[in-house]
C-alpha positions as CSV (number, residue, x, y, z in Angstrom):
1,X,23.5,19.2,-43.9
2,X,23.0,20.4,-40.5
3,X,26.2,21.5,-38.8
4,X,25.5,19.0,-36.0
5,X,27.0,19.1,-32.5
6,X,30.6,19.9,-31.6
7,X,32.7,16.8,-31.0
8,X,35.2,16.6,-28.0
9,X,38.0,17.3,-30.4
10,X,36.5,20.5,-31.7
11,X,35.0,19.2,-34.9
12,X,31.4,18.5,-35.6
13,X,29.3,15.3,-35.3
14,X,27.3,14.2,-38.3
15,X,23.5,13.7,-38.0
16,X,24.0,9.9,-37.8
17,X,26.7,10.3,-35.1
18,X,24.5,12.6,-33.1
19,X,21.5,10.3,-33.4
20,X,23.7,7.3,-32.3
21,X,24.9,9.3,-29.3
22,X,21.4,10.2,-28.3
23,X,20.3,6.6,-28.6
24,X,23.2,5.5,-26.5
25,X,22.2,8.1,-23.9
26,X,18.6,6.8,-23.8
27,X,19.9,3.2,-23.5
28,X,22.2,4.2,-20.6
29,X,19.3,6.0,-18.9
30,X,17.0,3.0,-19.4
31,X,19.6,0.6,-18.0
32,X,20.0,2.7,-14.8
33,X,16.3,3.1,-14.2
34,X,15.4,-0.4,-15.3
35,X,18.0,-1.9,-13.0
36,X,16.8,0.2,-10.1
37,X,13.2,-0.8,-10.7
38,X,14.2,-4.5,-10.6
39,X,16.1,-4.0,-7.3
40,X,13.1,-2.1,-5.7
41,X,10.6,-4.8,-6.8
42,X,12.9,-7.6,-5.3
43,X,13.4,-5.7,-2.1
44,X,9.6,-5.5,-1.6
45,X,9.3,-9.2,-2.4
46,X,11.8,-9.9,0.3
47,X,9.6,-8.3,2.9
48,X,6.5,-10.4,2.4
49,X,7.2,-12.8,5.2
50,X,8.0,-10.2,7.8
51,X,7.4,-8.4,10.1
52,X,4.3,-10.0,11.7
53,X,0.8,-9.2,10.5
54,X,0.0,-6.3,12.7
55,X,-3.1,-5.2,14.5
56,X,-5.5,-4.0,13.6
57,X,-5.8,-3.8,9.8
58,X,-3.5,-6.5,8.5
59,X,-4.5,-9.0,11.1
60,X,-8.2,-8.3,10.9
61,X,-8.3,-8.7,7.1
62,X,-6.2,-11.8,7.3
63,X,-8.5,-13.3,9.9
64,X,-11.6,-12.5,7.8
65,X,-9.9,-14.3,4.8
66,X,-8.9,-17.2,7.1
67,X,-12.5,-17.8,8.1
68,X,-13.7,-17.4,4.6
69,X,-11.2,-20.0,3.3
70,X,-12.2,-22.4,6.1
71,X,-16.0,-22.0,5.9
72,X,-16.4,-21.7,2.2
73,X,-18.8,-18.8,2.7
74,X,-17.7,-16.4,0.0
75,X,-20.6,-14.0,0.4
76,X,-20.4,-12.7,4.0
77,X,-17.0,-11.7,5.5
78,X,-16.9,-12.6,9.2
79,X,-14.6,-12.1,12.2
80,X,-14.7,-12.1,16.0
81,X,-15.3,-8.6,17.5
82,X,-15.6,-8.2,21.2
83,X,-15.8,-11.9,21.6
84,X,-18.7,-12.4,19.1
85,X,-18.6,-13.7,15.6
86,X,-20.1,-10.9,13.5
87,X,-20.5,-10.1,9.8
88,X,-17.9,-7.5,8.6
89,X,-19.9,-4.8,6.8
90,X,-17.0,-2.4,6.5
91,X,-15.5,-3.5,3.2
92,X,-16.6,-5.5,0.1
93,X,-15.0,-8.9,-0.4
94,X,-12.4,-8.6,-3.3
95,X,-9.3,-8.5,-1.0
96,X,-10.8,-11.2,1.2
97,X,-11.4,-13.4,-1.8
98,X,-7.9,-13.0,-3.0
99,X,-6.3,-13.6,0.4
100,X,-8.6,-16.6,1.1
101,X,-7.6,-18.1,-2.2
102,X,-3.9,-17.6,-1.4
103,X,-4.4,-19.3,2.0
104,X,-6.1,-22.3,0.3
105,X,-3.2,-22.6,-2.2
106,X,-0.2,-21.8,0.0
107,X,-1.4,-22.2,3.6
108,X,-1.8,-19.6,6.3
109,X,1.3,-17.4,6.8
110,X,2.5,-13.8,6.5
111,X,3.8,-14.5,3.1
112,X,0.6,-15.9,1.7
113,X,-1.5,-13.2,3.3
114,X,0.6,-10.5,1.7
115,X,1.0,-12.1,-1.7
116,X,-2.2,-10.7,-3.2
117,X,-1.2,-7.2,-2.3
118,X,2.2,-7.7,-3.9
119,X,0.7,-9.1,-7.1
120,X,-1.7,-6.2,-7.1
121,X,1.2,-3.8,-6.9
122,X,3.1,-5.5,-9.7
123,X,0.0,-5.4,-11.9
124,X,-0.4,-1.7,-11.1
125,X,3.2,-1.2,-12.2
126,X,2.5,-3.1,-15.4
127,X,-0.6,-1.1,-16.3
128,X,1.3,2.2,-15.6
129,X,4.2,1.0,-17.8
130,X,1.8,0.1,-20.7
131,X,-0.2,3.3,-20.4
132,X,2.9,5.6,-20.4
133,X,4.6,3.7,-23.3
134,X,1.3,4.1,-25.3
135,X,1.4,7.9,-25.0
136,X,5.0,8.8,-24.3
137,X,7.3,5.9,-25.2
138,X,9.4,3.3,-23.3
139,X,11.9,5.7,-21.7
140,X,9.1,7.6,-19.9
141,X,7.4,4.3,-19.1
142,X,10.4,3.0,-17.3
143,X,10.9,6.3,-15.4
144,X,7.2,6.4,-14.4
145,X,7.2,2.8,-13.2
146,X,10.3,3.4,-11.1
147,X,8.9,6.5,-9.5
148,X,5.7,4.6,-8.6
149,X,7.5,1.5,-7.3
150,X,9.8,3.5,-5.0
151,X,7.4,6.1,-3.7
152,X,7.1,5.7,0.0
153,X,3.4,5.0,0.3
154,X,3.2,2.6,-2.6
155,X,6.3,0.7,-1.5
156,X,4.8,0.2,1.9
157,X,1.4,-0.9,0.8
158,X,2.3,-3.0,-2.3
159,X,2.8,-6.1,-0.3
160,X,0.5,-5.6,2.7
161,X,-2.9,-6.9,3.6
162,X,-4.9,-3.7,2.9
163,X,-7.9,-2.9,0.7
164,X,-6.3,0.3,-0.6
165,X,-3.7,-1.4,-2.8
166,X,-6.5,-3.4,-4.5
167,X,-8.5,-0.2,-4.9
168,X,-5.5,1.6,-6.4
169,X,-5.1,-1.2,-8.9
170,X,-8.7,-1.0,-10.1
171,X,-8.5,2.8,-10.2
172,X,-5.3,2.6,-12.3
173,X,-6.9,0.2,-14.7
174,X,-10.0,2.3,-15.0
175,X,-8.1,5.6,-15.7
176,X,-5.7,3.9,-18.2
177,X,-8.7,2.3,-20.0
178,X,-10.6,5.6,-20.3
179,X,-7.5,7.3,-21.7
180,X,-7.2,4.5,-24.3
181,X,-11.0,4.9,-25.0
182,X,-10.5,8.6,-25.6
183,X,-7.6,8.0,-27.9
184,X,-9.1,5.0,-29.7
185,X,-9.0,5.3,-33.6
186,X,-12.4,3.6,-34.3
187,X,-15.7,2.7,-32.9
188,X,-14.8,-0.9,-32.2
189,X,-11.8,0.0,-30.2
190,X,-13.7,2.7,-28.3
191,X,-16.4,0.1,-27.4
192,X,-13.9,-2.4,-26.0
193,X,-11.9,0.2,-24.0
194,X,-15.2,1.6,-22.7
195,X,-16.2,-1.9,-21.5
196,X,-12.7,-2.3,-19.9
197,X,-13.3,1.0,-18.0
198,X,-16.7,-0.2,-16.7
199,X,-15.2,-3.6,-15.7
200,X,-12.4,-1.9,-13.7
201,X,-14.9,0.3,-11.9
202,X,-17.0,-2.8,-11.1
203,X,-13.9,-4.4,-9.5
204,X,-13.3,-1.2,-7.7
205,X,-16.8,-1.4,-6.2
206,X,-16.0,-4.9,-5.1
207,X,-12.7,-3.7,-3.6
208,X,-13.9,-0.7,-1.6
209,X,-17.3,0.4,-2.8
210,X,-18.7,3.7,-4.4
211,X,-15.5,5.6,-3.7
212,X,-13.9,3.8,-6.6
213,X,-16.5,5.2,-9.0
214,X,-16.5,8.7,-7.3
215,X,-12.7,9.2,-7.8
216,X,-12.7,8.0,-11.4
217,X,-15.8,10.0,-12.4
218,X,-14.4,13.1,-10.7
219,X,-11.1,12.7,-12.6
220,X,-12.7,12.1,-15.9
221,X,-15.3,14.9,-15.7
222,X,-12.7,17.5,-14.5
223,X,-10.4,16.6,-17.4
224,X,-13.2,16.5,-20.0
225,X,-14.3,20.0,-18.8
226,X,-10.7,21.4,-18.9
227,X,-10.1,20.0,-22.4
228,X,-13.7,20.8,-23.5
229,X,-14.0,17.3,-24.9
230,X,-17.6,16.7,-24.0
231,X,-18.2,14.7,-27.1
232,X,-16.2,11.9,-25.5
233,X,-19.1,11.3,-23.0
234,X,-21.6,11.1,-25.9
235,X,-19.4,8.5,-27.7
236,X,-19.1,6.3,-24.6
237,X,-20.8,2.9,-25.0
238,X,-23.2,3.5,-22.1
239,X,-25.4,0.5,-22.7
240,X,-22.5,-1.9,-22.8
241,X,-20.7,-0.1,-20.0
242,X,-23.7,-0.1,-17.6
243,X,-24.5,-3.8,-18.4
244,X,-20.9,-4.9,-17.6
245,X,-20.7,-2.7,-14.5
246,X,-23.9,-3.9,-12.9
247,X,-23.4,-7.4,-14.1
248,X,-20.1,-7.7,-12.3
249,X,-20.7,-5.6,-9.2
250,X,-24.4,-6.0,-8.4
251,X,-24.7,-9.7,-7.7
252,X,-22.5,-9.7,-4.6
253,X,-24.2,-6.7,-3.1
254,X,-27.6,-8.3,-3.6
255,X,-26.4,-11.6,-2.1
256,X,-24.7,-9.8,0.9
257,X,-27.9,-7.8,1.7
258,X,-29.9,-11.0,1.4
259,X,-27.6,-12.9,3.8
260,X,-27.3,-10.1,6.4
261,X,-30.1,-7.5,6.0
262,X,-29.0,-4.0,6.9
263,X,-25.7,-4.3,5.2
264,X,-26.4,-2.0,2.3
265,X,-27.7,0.8,4.5
266,X,-24.7,0.7,6.8
267,X,-22.2,0.3,4.0
268,X,-23.6,3.1,1.8
269,X,-24.8,5.6,4.5
270,X,-22.4,5.1,7.4
271,X,-19.2,4.0,5.6
272,X,-19.4,6.4,2.7
273,X,-21.6,9.4,3.4
274,X,-21.4,9.8,7.2
275,X,-17.8,8.8,7.3
276,X,-17.0,11.6,4.9
277,X,-19.0,14.2,6.8
278,X,-18.7,13.3,10.5
279,X,-16.3,12.3,13.2
280,X,-18.7,9.9,14.8
281,X,-20.4,8.1,12.0
282,X,-21.6,4.9,13.7
283,X,-18.6,2.7,13.1
284,X,-19.4,-0.8,14.2
285,X,-15.8,-1.9,14.5
286,X,-13.9,0.8,16.4
287,X,-13.4,4.5,15.8
288,X,-12.6,6.7,12.9
289,X,-9.5,8.6,12.0
290,X,-10.2,12.3,12.2
291,X,-7.7,14.8,10.7
292,X,-7.8,18.5,10.1
293,X,-9.2,19.6,6.8
294,X,-6.5,19.8,4.2
295,X,-4.3,17.1,5.8
296,X,-4.3,15.2,2.5
297,X,-1.7,17.7,1.1
298,X,1.0,17.2,3.6
299,X,0.3,13.5,3.5
300,X,0.9,13.6,-0.2
301,X,4.2,15.4,0.2
302,X,5.4,12.8,2.7
303,X,3.9,9.7,1.0
304,X,5.3,10.5,-2.5
305,X,8.9,10.8,-1.2
306,X,11.5,10.7,-2.5
307,X,9.8,12.0,-5.7
308,X,7.9,15.0,-4.4
309,X,10.5,17.4,-5.9
310,X,10.2,15.5,-9.3
311,X,6.4,15.8,-9.1
312,X,6.6,19.5,-8.4
313,X,9.0,19.9,-11.3
314,X,6.7,18.0,-13.7
315,X,3.6,19.9,-12.6
316,X,5.3,23.3,-13.0
317,X,6.6,22.2,-16.4
318,X,3.1,21.2,-17.5
319,X,1.6,24.5,-16.4
320,X,4.4,26.4,-18.0
321,X,3.8,24.8,-21.4
322,X,0.0,24.3,-21.4
323,X,-0.6,27.4,-23.5
324,X,2.1,26.9,-26.1
325,X,2.7,23.1,-26.2
326,X,-0.1,21.5,-24.2
327,X,0.3,17.8,-23.3
328,X,-3.3,16.7,-22.9
329,X,-2.4,13.3,-21.4
330,X,0.0,14.8,-18.9
331,X,-2.9,17.0,-17.7
332,X,-5.1,13.9,-17.6
333,X,-2.5,12.1,-15.4
334,X,-2.2,15.2,-13.1
335,X,-6.0,15.5,-12.6
336,X,-6.1,11.7,-12.0
337,X,-3.3,11.9,-9.4
338,X,-4.7,15.0,-7.5
339,X,-8.3,13.9,-7.5
340,X,-8.0,11.8,-4.2
341,X,-5.9,14.6,-2.6
342,X,-8.5,17.3,-3.3
343,X,-11.5,15.0,-2.6
344,X,-10.2,13.9,0.8
345,X,-9.0,17.4,1.7
346,X,-12.6,18.1,2.8
347,X,-13.2,14.7,4.4
348,X,-13.8,14.3,8.2
349,X,-12.2,10.9,8.2
350,X,-8.8,10.4,6.6
351,X,-5.8,8.2,6.6
352,X,-2.8,8.5,4.2
353,X,-3.7,5.2,2.4
354,X,-6.8,6.9,0.9
355,X,-4.4,8.8,-1.5
356,X,-3.0,5.7,-3.1
357,X,-5.5,5.5,-6.0
358,X,-4.0,8.6,-7.5
359,X,-0.3,7.6,-7.2
360,X,0.0,6.1,-10.6
361,X,-1.2,9.3,-12.2
362,X,1.3,11.3,-10.1
363,X,4.1,8.9,-11.1
364,X,3.2,9.5,-14.7
365,X,3.7,13.2,-14.3
366,X,7.0,12.7,-12.6
367,X,8.2,10.0,-15.0
368,X,7.4,12.1,-18.1
369,X,9.3,15.0,-16.5
370,X,12.3,12.8,-15.9
371,X,12.3,11.5,-19.5
372,X,12.2,15.1,-21.0
373,X,15.3,16.8,-22.1
374,X,15.8,19.5,-19.5
375,X,16.6,23.1,-20.3
376,X,20.3,24.2,-20.2
377,X,21.4,24.4,-16.6
378,X,18.3,22.8,-15.2
379,X,19.7,19.3,-15.2
380,X,22.6,20.3,-13.0
381,X,20.4,22.0,-10.5
382,X,18.0,19.1,-10.4
383,X,20.9,16.7,-10.0
384,X,22.1,18.7,-7.0
385,X,18.7,18.3,-5.4
386,X,18.8,14.6,-6.0
387,X,22.3,14.4,-4.5
388,X,21.2,16.1,-1.3
389,X,18.2,13.9,-1.0
390,X,20.5,10.8,-1.4
391,X,22.7,12.2,1.3
392,X,19.7,12.6,3.6
393,X,18.7,9.0,3.1
394,X,22.3,7.8,3.7
395,X,22.4,9.8,7.0
396,X,18.9,8.3,7.9
397,X,20.4,4.8,7.5
398,X,23.2,5.8,9.8
399,X,20.7,7.0,12.4
400,X,18.7,3.8,11.9
401,X,21.8,1.7,12.7
402,X,22.4,3.7,15.9
403,X,18.7,3.3,16.9
404,X,18.8,-0.4,16.2
405,X,21.9,-0.8,18.3
406,X,20.2,0.8,21.3
407,X,17.1,-1.4,20.8
408,X,19.2,-4.6,20.6
409,X,18.2,-5.2,17.0
410,X,19.7,-8.1,15.0
411,X,23.4,-7.4,14.4
412,X,23.0,-8.4,10.7
413,X,20.3,-5.7,10.2
414,X,22.4,-3.1,11.9
415,X,25.5,-4.0,9.9
416,X,23.5,-3.9,6.7
417,X,22.1,-0.4,7.5
418,X,25.7,0.8,8.1
419,X,27.0,-0.7,4.9
420,X,24.2,0.5,2.7
421,X,24.3,4.0,4.3
422,X,28.0,4.2,3.6
423,X,27.5,3.2,0.0
424,X,24.8,5.8,-0.5
425,X,27.0,8.4,1.2
426,X,29.8,7.6,-1.2
427,X,27.5,7.7,-4.1
428,X,26.1,11.1,-3.0
429,X,29.7,12.6,-3.2
430,X,30.9,10.6,-6.2
431,X,28.0,11.0,-8.6
432,X,28.1,14.2,-10.6
433,X,25.1,16.5,-10.7
434,X,24.7,15.8,-14.5
435,X,24.4,12.0,-13.9
436,X,20.6,12.4,-13.3
437,X,19.6,8.9,-14.4
438,X,22.2,7.4,-12.0
439,X,21.0,9.7,-9.2
440,X,17.4,8.8,-9.9
441,X,18.2,5.1,-9.7
442,X,20.2,5.6,-6.5
443,X,17.4,7.5,-4.9
444,X,14.9,4.8,-5.8
445,X,17.1,2.0,-4.4
446,X,17.9,4.1,-1.3
447,X,14.2,4.5,-0.5
448,X,13.6,0.7,-0.9
449,X,16.7,-0.1,1.2
450,X,15.7,2.4,3.9
451,X,12.2,0.9,4.4
452,X,13.6,-2.7,4.1
453,X,16.2,-2.1,6.7
454,X,13.9,-0.1,9.0
455,X,11.6,-3.1,9.0
456,X,14.5,-5.5,9.7
457,X,15.9,-3.4,12.5
458,X,12.5,-2.9,14.2
459,X,11.1,-6.3,13.5
460,X,11.5,-7.8,17.1
461,X,9.7,-4.8,18.6
462,X,7.0,-4.7,15.9
463,X,6.4,-8.4,16.2
464,X,5.9,-8.2,19.9
465,X,4.3,-4.8,20.4
466,X,1.8,-4.8,17.5
467,X,0.9,-8.5,17.3
468,X,0.7,-11.6,19.5
469,X,3.1,-13.6,17.3
470,X,6.1,-13.9,19.6
471,X,4.2,-14.7,22.8
472,X,2.2,-17.5,21.1
473,X,5.3,-18.9,19.5
474,X,7.0,-19.0,23.0
475,X,3.9,-20.5,24.5
476,X,3.7,-23.1,21.8
477,X,7.3,-24.1,22.5
478,X,6.3,-25.1,26.1
479,X,5.0,-28.7,26.0
480,X,2.8,-28.1,29.1
481,X,0.9,-25.4,27.2
482,X,0.4,-27.0,23.8
483,X,-2.9,-28.7,24.3
484,X,-4.6,-26.2,26.6
485,X,-7.3,-23.6,25.8
486,X,-5.9,-20.2,24.9
487,X,-7.7,-17.3,26.7
488,X,-7.0,-13.6,26.4
489,X,-9.0,-12.3,29.5
490,X,-8.5,-8.6,28.8
491,X,-7.8,-7.7,25.2
492,X,-8.5,-10.1,22.3
493,X,-6.4,-8.8,19.4
494,X,-7.1,-10.1,15.8
495,X,-3.5,-11.2,15.5
496,X,-4.0,-13.6,18.5
497,X,-6.6,-15.5,16.5
498,X,-4.4,-15.6,13.4
499,X,-1.2,-16.8,15.2
500,X,-3.1,-19.3,17.4
501,X,-4.2,-20.9,14.2
502,X,-0.7,-20.8,12.7
503,X,1.1,-22.0,15.9
504,X,-1.4,-24.2,17.7
505,X,-3.6,-25.2,14.8
506,X,-6.8,-23.9,16.5
507,X,-8.6,-20.8,17.6
508,X,-8.5,-19.0,20.9
509,X,-11.5,-19.1,23.2
510,X,-13.7,-16.1,22.6
511,X,-15.6,-14.3,25.4
512,X,-17.9,-11.3,24.9
513,X,-17.4,-10.1,28.5
514,X,-13.7,-9.6,29.5
515,X,-11.8,-8.3,32.4
516,X,-10.9,-9.4,35.9
517,X,-14.2,-11.2,36.3
518,X,-13.3,-13.4,33.3
519,X,-9.8,-14.0,34.6
520,X,-11.2,-15.1,38.0
521,X,-13.7,-17.5,36.3
522,X,-10.9,-19.0,34.1
523,X,-8.8,-19.6,37.2
524,X,-11.5,-22.1,38.3
525,X,-11.6,-24.0,35.0
526,X,-10.4,-27.6,34.8
527,X,-8.3,-28.3,32.9
528,X,-6.5,-25.0,33.4
529,X,-6.3,-22.7,30.3
530,X,-3.3,-20.6,29.2
531,X,-4.0,-17.0,30.2
532,X,-2.3,-14.4,28.0
533,X,-2.3,-10.7,28.6
534,X,-0.3,-7.6,27.7
535,X,2.4,-6.6,30.2
536,X,0.6,-3.4,31.3
537,X,-2.5,-5.5,32.1
538,X,-0.3,-7.9,34.1
539,X,1.2,-5.0,36.0
540,X,-2.2,-3.7,36.9
541,X,-3.3,-6.9,38.6
542,X,-3.6,-6.9,42.3
543,X,-1.1,-8.9,44.3
544,X,-3.7,-11.6,45.2
545,X,-4.4,-12.4,41.6
546,X,-0.8,-12.3,40.6
547,X,0.0,-14.9,43.3
548,X,-2.5,-17.3,41.7
549,X,-0.8,-17.1,38.3
550,X,2.4,-18.8,37.2
551,X,4.1,-17.0,34.3
552,X,5.4,-19.6,31.8
553,X,6.3,-17.5,28.8
554,X,7.1,-13.8,28.7
555,X,8.2,-11.1,26.2
556,X,8.7,-7.3,26.8
557,X,5.0,-6.8,26.0
558,X,3.2,-10.0,26.9
559,X,2.9,-12.6,29.6
560,X,1.5,-16.1,29.3
561,X,0.4,-17.8,32.5
562,X,-1.0,-21.0,34.0
563,X,-3.1,-20.9,37.1
564,X,-1.1,-22.1,40.2
565,X,-2.5,-25.3,41.8
566,X,-4.7,-24.3,44.7
């Protein structure tokens, strides 16, 4: 019999006692992480109805879905741009389909607009859990899901109206399916997993286009080359895969080009090739987001918080053991996670949301590292880092409370930030460095609470500064304004169209030409319209025009006026 471990009393533990103790430790770790995961998921659910749908992205995509739900045209996404109704060629329709369906079932609101993004995030967590459990077991699966759910970028986007969360879901499904294809025990299983891979790529095409295929193919080819498993490509069911891929993806692209000729050229050439290579790529709907080359790496460091140190730990561990005890699937997850970072490091146009398709792979690397038994002494050092990180988030909550007090934020949000920050501060000092599962759970909850309370504290400013929600609600409360035409003479934000439909039950008046000439023309209209403008536009008006306007509703950033009787 093995001598076993030393007991607290100086004797030895039998093998059965040692196994029981290890099982209890795993269960304790699972309870901490599973409980933290539930809290994080519920915190994100609680934010679906607020703050307002902001300009430009959330409001624009919501308005496109709103028109789609109302018109029944499921082929061509449309919205008003510069006063004209135009086809939206910038993105495929999958997000718009999901959001329009949500509007039809639940009505138009912030909650129903964001529900598809939240469900996409939950599904992404479920696929990540199933993938990790298949290759590493339940303990690592819980840890990986928790890391993904509480990473800053994922937490922010999993519950927003954005194409990237749907793309990330399809990418996660595709990469998990290919791994299961590669590990399948027989031909039938390989065929079905190969079909699942193709179906996920087709949905990715309908979510954002060829970038979904590019990222997955890049990841797979690099991993196959590293592992020298070229035979996998020969065993792939190419006939079935191509049939499913084109059968699912091609019909909409054909119908869209038929409905609005020129779509395919703009979408493929401008939105994918020129957008990657140039600053000015012929964007029909605004301007691009130029960043210095290599910006994707600092974006990853910030977007993966608070787990960046765990990711580094897992990556170093994999490189350290790849020669003696290689974990092929951890390498697969690492390549999958870093593919968007490397790909977009050389892109001319970049925003941080482009990195999200790799986040599930990065969460796998970090989660597997958390589930491993650390070398002697490493657990204490790692726990100390987690304690300092928890302390930093506690202090951030304190600073948030002070900032909210100066802004006049809701007292309940400020008080909650103080209380949660105090609790995290206490936990940072009371939890021992060896209590890594508890510290991991506390860091996850702290991130979720920090983002939740930051949104709560800043909500009045966000709702007013980045959307037309508050001014339209105040205008709608004035009986004299309820039945009048709504005109934005200077700037016509997408959120105005959305919240006019929610508050007034109708659209705003759209004008291709805007400015003082439109304002003067509207002053002559009978019956008089409601004229809405941002405060800086109001301040720039000359005294003569101001004298002809009667402000009826105001916010710090908006003014709603009626023409004065002449």
